[in-house]
Biopython code that builds the backbone (N, CA, C, O; Angstrom):
import numpy as np
from Bio.PDB.StructureBuilder import StructureBuilder

atoms = [
    (1, "UNK", "N", (37.270, 1.306, 15.808)),
    (1, "UNK", "CA", (36.161, 0.558, 16.373)),
    (1, "UNK", "C", (34.930, 1.449, 16.401)),
    (1, "UNK", "O", (35.029, 2.627, 16.743)),
    (2, "UNK", "N", (33.789, 0.911, 16.053)),
    (2, "UNK", "CA", (32.564, 1.706, 16.013)),
    (2, "UNK", "C", (31.854, 1.658, 17.366)),
    (2, "UNK", "O", (32.145, 0.813, 18.213)),
    (3, "UNK", "N", (30.915, 2.589, 17.545)),
    (3, "UNK", "CA", (30.130, 2.645, 18.781)),
    (3, "UNK", "C", (29.266, 1.396, 18.903)),
    (3, "UNK", "O", (28.939, 0.758, 17.901)),
    (4, "UNK", "N", (28.906, 1.057, 20.107)),
    (4, "UNK", "CA", (28.068, -0.111, 20.356)),
    (4, "UNK", "C", (26.764, 0.024, 19.574)),
    (4, "UNK", "O", (26.091, 1.052, 19.657)),
    (5, "UNK", "N", (26.411, -1.002, 18.824)),
    (5, "UNK", "CA", (25.174, -1.000, 18.050)),
    (5, "UNK", "C", (25.300, -0.364, 16.679)),
    (5, "UNK", "O", (24.407, -0.513, 15.844)),
    (6, "UNK", "N", (26.398, 0.344, 16.433)),
    (6, "UNK", "CA", (26.592, 0.986, 15.137)),
    (6, "UNK", "C", (27.357, 0.039, 14.227)),
    (6, "UNK", "O", (28.435, -0.426, 14.594)),
    (7, "UNK", "N", (26.821, -0.257, 13.043)),
    (7, "UNK", "CA", (27.530, -1.159, 12.146)),
    (7, "UNK", "C", (28.796, -0.516, 11.617)),
    (7, "UNK", "O", (28.818, 0.679, 11.322)),
    (8, "UNK", "N", (29.836, -1.297, 11.500)),
    (8, "UNK", "CA", (31.105, -0.803, 10.975)),
    (8, "UNK", "C", (31.166, -1.028, 9.468)),
    (8, "UNK", "O", (30.534, -1.946, 8.945)),
    (9, "UNK", "N", (31.915, -0.201, 8.789)),
    (9, "UNK", "CA", (32.137, -0.384, 7.353)),
    (9, "UNK", "C", (32.877, -1.698, 7.157)),
    (9, "UNK", "O", (33.832, -2.000, 7.873)),
    (10, "UNK", "N", (32.431, -2.467, 6.191)),
    (10, "UNK", "CA", (33.056, -3.756, 5.923)),
    (10, "UNK", "C", (33.461, -3.818, 4.458)),
    (10, "UNK", "O", (32.723, -3.361, 3.585)),
    (11, "UNK", "N", (34.618, -4.378, 4.192)),
    (11, "UNK", "CA", (35.099, -4.547, 2.822)),
    (11, "UNK", "C", (35.446, -5.999, 2.559)),
    (11, "UNK", "O", (36.312, -6.292, 1.735)),
    (12, "UNK", "N", (34.781, -6.907, 3.249)),
    (12, "UNK", "CA", (35.131, -8.315, 3.152)),
    (12, "UNK", "C", (34.191, -9.116, 2.252)),
    (12, "UNK", "O", (34.247, -10.346, 2.247)),
    (13, "UNK", "N", (33.327, -8.436, 1.490)),
    (13, "UNK", "CA", (32.400, -9.134, 0.613)),
    (13, "UNK", "C", (31.225, -9.752, 1.335)),
    (13, "UNK", "O", (30.517, -10.586, 0.770)),
    (14, "UNK", "N", (31.006, -9.354, 2.580)),
    (14, "UNK", "CA", (29.927, -9.925, 3.392)),
    (14, "UNK", "C", (28.823, -8.894, 3.551)),
    (14, "UNK", "O", (29.080, -7.731, 3.865)),
    (15, "UNK", "N", (27.597, -9.332, 3.332)),
    (15, "UNK", "CA", (26.446, -8.486, 3.600)),
    (15, "UNK", "C", (26.081, -8.649, 5.065)),
    (15, "UNK", "O", (26.201, -9.746, 5.612)),
    (16, "UNK", "N", (25.637, -7.575, 5.712)),
    (16, "UNK", "CA", (25.230, -7.648, 7.110)),
    (16, "UNK", "C", (23.808, -7.108, 7.236)),
    (16, "UNK", "O", (23.430, -6.146, 6.567)),
    (17, "UNK", "N", (23.038, -7.742, 8.097)),
    (17, "UNK", "CA", (21.675, -7.300, 8.366)),
    (17, "UNK", "C", (21.527, -7.191, 9.867)),
    (17, "UNK", "O", (21.753, -8.152, 10.602)),
    (18, "UNK", "N", (21.140, -5.994, 10.317)),
    (18, "UNK", "CA", (20.979, -5.735, 11.743)),
    (18, "UNK", "C", (19.524, -5.414, 12.024)),
    (18, "UNK", "O", (18.887, -4.686, 11.263)),
    (19, "UNK", "N", (19.001, -5.949, 13.102)),
    (19, "UNK", "CA", (17.676, -5.572, 13.573)),
    (19, "UNK", "C", (17.809, -4.231, 14.282)),
    (19, "UNK", "O", (18.733, -4.038, 15.072)),
    (20, "UNK", "N", (16.898, -3.304, 14.009)),
    (20, "UNK", "CA", (16.892, -2.004, 14.671)),
    (20, "UNK", "C", (16.047, -2.163, 15.931)),
    (20, "UNK", "O", (14.823, -2.256, 15.839)),
    (21, "UNK", "N", (16.682, -2.197, 17.115)),
    (21, "UNK", "CA", (15.954, -2.442, 18.371)),
    (21, "UNK", "C", (14.777, -1.486, 18.568)),
    (21, "UNK", "O", (14.868, -0.291, 18.287)),
    (22, "UNK", "N", (13.684, -2.040, 19.052)),
    (22, "UNK", "CA", (12.494, -1.245, 19.316)),
    (22, "UNK", "C", (11.641, -0.987, 18.094)),
    (22, "UNK", "O", (10.657, -0.251, 18.171)),
    (23, "UNK", "N", (12.003, -1.585, 16.958)),
    (23, "UNK", "CA", (11.250, -1.384, 15.714)),
    (23, "UNK", "C", (11.053, -2.726, 15.019)),
    (23, "UNK", "O", (11.546, -3.758, 15.473)),
    (24, "UNK", "N", (10.323, -2.689, 13.914)),
    (24, "UNK", "CA", (10.183, -3.855, 13.042)),
    (24, "UNK", "C", (11.059, -3.689, 11.807)),
    (24, "UNK", "O", (10.813, -4.315, 10.776)),
    (25, "UNK", "N", (12.069, -2.854, 11.911)),
    (25, "UNK", "CA", (12.906, -2.527, 10.766)),
    (25, "UNK", "C", (14.230, -3.277, 10.814)),
    (25, "UNK", "O", (14.718, -3.653, 11.880)),
    (26, "UNK", "N", (14.799, -3.485, 9.622)),
    (26, "UNK", "CA", (16.103, -4.116, 9.476)),
    (26, "UNK", "C", (17.047, -3.149, 8.779)),
    (26, "UNK", "O", (16.645, -2.447, 7.852)),
    (27, "UNK", "N", (18.285, -3.111, 9.214)),
    (27, "UNK", "CA", (19.309, -2.275, 8.598)),
    (27, "UNK", "C", (20.203, -3.163, 7.757)),
    (27, "UNK", "O", (20.873, -4.055, 8.278)),
    (28, "UNK", "N", (20.213, -2.919, 6.459)),
    (28, "UNK", "CA", (21.067, -3.667, 5.538)),
    (28, "UNK", "C", (22.363, -2.899, 5.369)),
    (28, "UNK", "O", (22.354, -1.683, 5.175)),
    (29, "UNK", "N", (23.482, -3.615, 5.445)),
    (29, "UNK", "CA", (24.800, -3.016, 5.243)),
    (29, "UNK", "C", (25.495, -3.814, 4.155)),
    (29, "UNK", "O", (25.824, -4.986, 4.337)),
    (30, "UNK", "N", (25.713, -3.165, 3.025)),
    (30, "UNK", "CA", (26.404, -3.807, 1.916)),
    (30, "UNK", "C", (27.903, -3.842, 2.218)),
    (30, "UNK", "O", (28.399, -3.048, 3.017)),
    (31, "UNK", "N", (28.610, -4.755, 1.582)),
    (31, "UNK", "CA", (30.051, -4.820, 1.791)),
    (31, "UNK", "C", (30.763, -3.565, 1.310)),
    (31, "UNK", "O", (31.915, -3.339, 1.680)),
    (32, "UNK", "N", (30.101, -2.737, 0.489)),
    (32, "UNK", "CA", (30.705, -1.488, 0.029)),
    (32, "UNK", "C", (30.565, -0.380, 1.077)),
    (32, "UNK", "O", (31.159, 0.689, 0.937)),
    (33, "UNK", "N", (29.777, -0.641, 2.126)),
    (33, "UNK", "CA", (29.612, 0.344, 3.197)),
    (33, "UNK", "C", (28.304, 1.099, 3.141)),
    (33, "UNK", "O", (27.949, 1.783, 4.100)),
    (34, "UNK", "N", (27.567, 0.991, 2.026)),
    (34, "UNK", "CA", (26.277, 1.670, 1.922)),
    (34, "UNK", "C", (25.255, 0.980, 2.828)),
    (34, "UNK", "O", (25.244, -0.245, 2.946)),
    (35, "UNK", "N", (24.393, 1.783, 3.469)),
    (35, "UNK", "CA", (23.402, 1.267, 4.414)),
    (35, "UNK", "C", (22.013, 1.777, 4.060)),
    (35, "UNK", "O", (21.858, 2.855, 3.485)),
    (36, "UNK", "N", (20.992, 0.973, 4.418)),
    (36, "UNK", "CA", (19.600, 1.395, 4.222)),
    (36, "UNK", "C", (18.699, 0.561, 5.116)),
    (36, "UNK", "O", (18.943, -0.629, 5.314)),
    (37, "UNK", "N", (17.647, 1.189, 5.660)),
    (37, "UNK", "CA", (16.683, 0.483, 6.508)),
    (37, "UNK", "C", (15.496, 0.007, 5.687)),
    (37, "UNK", "O", (15.078, 0.657, 4.729)),
    (38, "UNK", "N", (14.957, -1.156, 6.091)),
    (38, "UNK", "CA", (13.823, -1.767, 5.410)),
    (38, "UNK", "C", (12.859, -2.360, 6.422)),
    (38, "UNK", "O", (13.251, -2.725, 7.531)),
    (39, "UNK", "N", (11.595, -2.452, 6.031)),
    (39, "UNK", "CA", (10.600, -3.208, 6.790)),
    (39, "UNK", "C", (10.394, -4.578, 6.155)),
    (39, "UNK", "O", (10.099, -5.550, 6.850)),
    (40, "UNK", "N", (10.550, -4.654, 4.848)),
    (40, "UNK", "CA", (10.299, -5.887, 4.096)),
    (40, "UNK", "C", (11.626, -6.588, 3.785)),
    (40, "UNK", "O", (12.468, -6.023, 3.087)),
    (41, "UNK", "N", (11.825, -7.819, 4.296)),
    (41, "UNK", "CA", (13.083, -8.519, 4.034)),
    (41, "UNK", "C", (13.327, -8.826, 2.554)),
    (41, "UNK", "O", (14.479, -8.908, 2.126)),
    (42, "UNK", "N", (12.266, -8.995, 1.774)),
    (42, "UNK", "CA", (12.451, -9.254, 0.342)),
    (42, "UNK", "C", (13.038, -8.017, -0.334)),
    (42, "UNK", "O", (13.967, -8.136, -1.133)),
    (43, "UNK", "N", (12.517, -6.847, -0.028)),
    (43, "UNK", "CA", (13.066, -5.601, -0.577)),
    (43, "UNK", "C", (14.508, -5.413, -0.132)),
    (43, "UNK", "O", (15.348, -4.956, -0.908)),
    (44, "UNK", "N", (14.794, -5.765, 1.114)),
    (44, "UNK", "CA", (16.154, -5.651, 1.645)),
    (44, "UNK", "C", (17.118, -6.471, 0.791)),
    (44, "UNK", "O", (18.153, -5.958, 0.365)),
    (45, "UNK", "N", (16.792, -7.736, 0.538)),
    (45, "UNK", "CA", (17.685, -8.589, -0.245)),
    (45, "UNK", "C", (17.770, -8.151, -1.696)),
    (45, "UNK", "O", (18.837, -8.232, -2.304)),
    (46, "UNK", "N", (16.661, -7.689, -2.260)),
    (46, "UNK", "CA", (16.715, -7.153, -3.631)),
    (46, "UNK", "C", (17.699, -6.002, -3.704)),
    (46, "UNK", "O", (18.479, -5.907, -4.652)),
    (47, "UNK", "N", (17.668, -5.127, -2.711)),
    (47, "UNK", "CA", (18.565, -3.974, -2.671)),
    (47, "UNK", "C", (20.022, -4.424, -2.508)),
    (47, "UNK", "O", (20.904, -3.955, -3.227)),
    (48, "UNK", "N", (20.269, -5.328, -1.567)),
    (48, "UNK", "CA", (21.641, -5.790, -1.340)),
    (48, "UNK", "C", (22.216, -6.458, -2.586)),
    (48, "UNK", "O", (23.355, -6.192, -2.970)),
    (49, "UNK", "N", (21.429, -7.319, -3.211)),
    (49, "UNK", "CA", (21.937, -8.067, -4.350)),
    (49, "UNK", "C", (22.040, -7.232, -5.624)),
    (49, "UNK", "O", (22.589, -7.701, -6.621)),
    (50, "UNK", "N", (21.525, -6.013, -5.607)),
    (50, "UNK", "CA", (21.624, -5.117, -6.750)),
    (50, "UNK", "C", (22.978, -4.393, -6.805)),
    (50, "UNK", "O", (23.205, -3.578, -7.699)),
    (51, "UNK", "N", (23.872, -4.686, -5.857)),
    (51, "UNK", "CA", (25.182, -4.034, -5.828)),
    (51, "UNK", "C", (25.864, -4.206, -7.168)),
    (51, "UNK", "O", (25.827, -5.316, -7.701)),
    (52, "UNK", "N", (26.475, -3.211, -7.746)),
    (52, "UNK", "CA", (26.782, -1.895, -7.194)),
    (52, "UNK", "C", (25.745, -0.838, -7.513)),
    (52, "UNK", "O", (25.962, 0.336, -7.212)),
    (53, "UNK", "N", (24.638, -1.207, -8.105)),
    (53, "UNK", "CA", (23.617, -0.231, -8.489)),
    (53, "UNK", "C", (22.464, -0.238, -7.502)),
    (53, "UNK", "O", (21.340, -0.584, -7.864)),
    (54, "UNK", "N", (22.730, 0.140, -6.263)),
    (54, "UNK", "CA", (21.712, 0.108, -5.232)),
    (54, "UNK", "C", (20.523, 1.012, -5.537)),
    (54, "UNK", "O", (19.370, 0.625, -5.346)),
    (55, "UNK", "N", (20.812, 2.198, -6.005)),
    (55, "UNK", "CA", (19.732, 3.162, -6.206)),
    (55, "UNK", "C", (19.193, 3.624, -4.859)),
    (55, "UNK", "O", (19.260, 2.885, -3.877)),
    (56, "UNK", "N", (18.673, 4.809, -4.806)),
    (56, "UNK", "CA", (18.234, 5.369, -3.525)),
    (56, "UNK", "C", (16.791, 5.131, -3.238)),
    (56, "UNK", "O", (16.293, 5.549, -2.193)),
]
sb = StructureBuilder()
sb.init_structure("model")
sb.init_model(0)
sb.init_chain("A")
sb.init_seg("    ")
for serial, (resi, resn, name, xyz) in enumerate(atoms, 1):
    if name == "N":
        sb.init_residue(resn, " ", resi, " ")
    sb.init_atom(name, np.array(xyz, "f"), 0.0, 1.0, " ", f" {name:<3s}", serial, name[0])
structure = sb.get_structure()
């Protein structure tokens, strides 16, 4: 079990998007477990849907 507020690794084919409290940022979590923060939701979805070639 992960700490409160910390996203857990998921292998169920589901993308997760978490709001980062106190900011205007979103945390994208791919089903492969890779994570990245974004301000722009369009960039977030472009990154998620680029799996498996997320790029840094």
